[in-house]
C-alpha positions, 0 to 999 in steps of 0.5 A, a space after each residue: 675142490 674137484 668134482 667127484 660125481 653128478 648126482 642123478 635122481 631116477 625113478 627106476 635104477 635099472 632103466 636108467 643104467 641101461 640108458 647111460 650104457 647107451 651113452 657109453 657109461 659102464 657100471 663102476 660100482 654095483 648097487 648099494 642100499 643107503 639106509 641113511 637116506 633109504 635109497 639105492 645107489 649105483 655109480 657109472 663112469 665114462 672117461 673122467 665123468 661119473 654119475 651117481 644114480 639115486 633111486 628112492 627105495 620107498 615113499 619114506 625116503 627123504 628124496 622121494 618128494 624130489 621126484 616131483 621136481 626133478 623127475 629123472 635128472 641131475 640134482 646135485 654136484 659132489 665135490 671132493 674136499 681135503 677137510 670137510 669141516 673147513 670146506 663147510 665153514 668156508 661155504 657157509 661164509 659164502 652163503 651156502 646153507 647145510 641141508 643135511 649135516 655130517 652123515 655116513 655115505 654107505 656108497 662112498 665107503 662110509 665116509 661122511 658127507 655134508 649136503 649144502 644148498 645155494 639159492 644160486 646153484 642148488 644142492 652140492 655134496 661134500 666128501 673127503 678124499 678117499 684114503 687109499 681105496 680108489 675113489 670110493 
């Protein structure tokens, strides 16, 4: 598995983008509203590193309560996998649990993603390799 991005939960997307710009990141993909999770998402890149900035759009977002624990900080790693179901099955055998089953990810071109958690490392996201449209 290869890391696609680091998911970074933020309170204010614009302010976080500006802070990452100061660190040498540039916007790779403009803000997309994800109606599945009620969040605004932006991707930024610096060299081989990509961050996904995720801002809950309302208090009804399932990610809004996480702001209490994570504040403005990384909270998941996303991995590119060849076969979503095979990767899921293998990780379940290793003790990971699914916390959000297969769902489309509007910011990733509608590809399906799965969120899993391990008591030892926290939350990960799995997404299949892009088919001819770059990383998205």
